[in-house]
C-alpha angles and dihedrals in degrees: 000000000000120000116204118205117205111220113209114209118219115266116258100196143018139213134224127191105225128204121241111285097031119109132189124235112195110211103199098051137356091031098130091047091051094050091048091053091051095048090047091050092045093053105029095107093049125088110258095235092056100051109053095096093043093047092048091050092048091047090053092050091049091050089053091050093047093049092050091047093052089049085059093055090256124182102184138007123207123198139175108241100177130071122256114215085345099302130096117262113235100206139107141182122215122192115198136170117240126195123183091205090230115170088204134055112268127202109245090208091059094045090050092049089051093049093046094051092044097074138026115255094035130128140161122250139168121245117185089334096311128114112246139171121226117200126186114195143138121244119211120244112274111194091180086068092041090256103137098173137044113264139211109238126192118181133189114194107192130192115234107236114244092010112078098186095054125080137170122228117202109186122189121194134181138159091205110203090327104299121081090222101039124123093266090051091051091047092051092046090052090049089050092053089048088054093050089051086072095050111133132176119226143169118234 
């Protein structure tokens, strides 16, 4: 009798289901086209002669966010591009790849346990069958990075199945309405957790 063992390759991509009003900016290729589509969508209902300055300012802000995201080894940046209750939404989601550079196989469960016990507000969870660590914290203002206000940060660090040294970091950030724990912040954190419940691995 011959026994055939199916070898499953590590996933090389992921999917998220985004709510209305959120858009993806890929950071390794197709970035300029994605930014152009976002700008066109944002200003499509405004007279062309009235939006030049606003469009230029938004383009500069997007360029700064993209540069900072790339500095953090970002793969994708997700931003809300529509108003919520008539006001802009100050939030973002950054997906980055993380490698510990280990020369030996490491146990993702042990790594997750260490990460979860290393900081307050951390817990282990499962996302599409993979061990992950969720951390909820507040980051101080950083004027040097044009972060004028403290921000609420919720991070998911997720082990890549079949590849113990690779992890995916999904980092959500918002200033809410000015207070990291105000009603707007809590609403957006709940939305982010709902987005992460749709996380799935895939091979492309």
